[in-house]
C-alpha angles and dihedrals in degrees: 000000000000130000132203136188110226133203111187111207096176139006090274109027149025140126130312124190128187112250143152124271090276096052097257112150124211105215094186090082094048127102117233091259091052092049089050093050092046091051090049088054092049092049092048093241093131098057105235113207092214140013116290114263140190119239128187130211129198119199137172130209123219118216116208117246121253114236132186116232126218085251090065098249125119121232138170117260095234101168113214126213091280094053094257136119132192137214119226087257090060097253110146127224133182124231091272090057095251115146110245136166116271117267089248089066096050118111110239106224122173123179122193093195120068 
């Protein structure tokens, strides 16, 4: 879980700074520009439209499955933009782990009439 201290400067924008659950900011990880912006928020220079508030965000991370290729090697099922993944040997698999021909071997068939 991550927390951020937010200063809204308009209805659709503002500043957000990483913080702990209580809104305490650790300046040691900030760049000089971030420190400058944070100080401007503290001083009221940026004109926040409401009081600063802390928000939290939960996130999860998916780890690709490990599959075993017909060649015997294991590889990550990192699906590309076309829904395919490849073993190191070049063998192609779909997102369900089924062995298929590589896209380069597919016939391109376009029919104008349905």
